[in-house]
C-alpha positions, 0 to 999 in steps of 0.5 A: 519743823523750822516753819512751826518754830518761826510761826511760834516766834511770830505769835509770841512777838504778837502776843507780847506786843498786845500785852505791852499795848494793853499796859500802855493804855492801862497806864495812859488811862490811870494817868488821865484819871489821876489828872481828873482827880487833881483838877477836881481837888483844885476846883474844890479849893476854888469853892473854899476860897470863894467862901473864904473871901467874905470871912477874910474881909470881915476879919480884915475890917475887925483887924483895922478897927482893932489896930485903930483902937490899939493906936488910939489907946497907945497914943493916949497913954503916951500923951498922959502927963506925968507931972500933972494929974488929969483924972479925965484923961486917965478915965478916957484911957480906962474906957478905951482899954475896956472897950478894946478888951471887950471887943477882943473877948467878943471875937474870941467867943464868936470866931467864925468856923471854916 
C-alpha cells in the first residue's frame, strides 16, 4: 500500500512538472509573438516615415518661402515713411500682402493628406 502511495505521489509530481513546463512554453511563445508584433508595428512606422520625409521637405520649403515673404512685408511696413506720402511704396506693400495671402490660401486648400 505504501508503494502505491509513493508511486501516486511521483506520478502527480511528474504530471505537475509537465503542466508547469507546458505553461512556461506557452508564455514563452506568447512573448515571442508579442515581440514579433512590436517589430512589425515599428517596420510599419518606418514605411510611414519614409513616405512622410518628402512631404516634410516640401512643407519646409514652403515655410521658408512664406517666412521670407512675411519678413519682407514686415520690413516694408517698418520702412514706410509716416512723414512722407509714398503711394508706390504703399502699392508695393499691398502687392506683397496680396501675394502672401494668396499663397496661404492655396496651401490651406491643397494641404497634403497623410
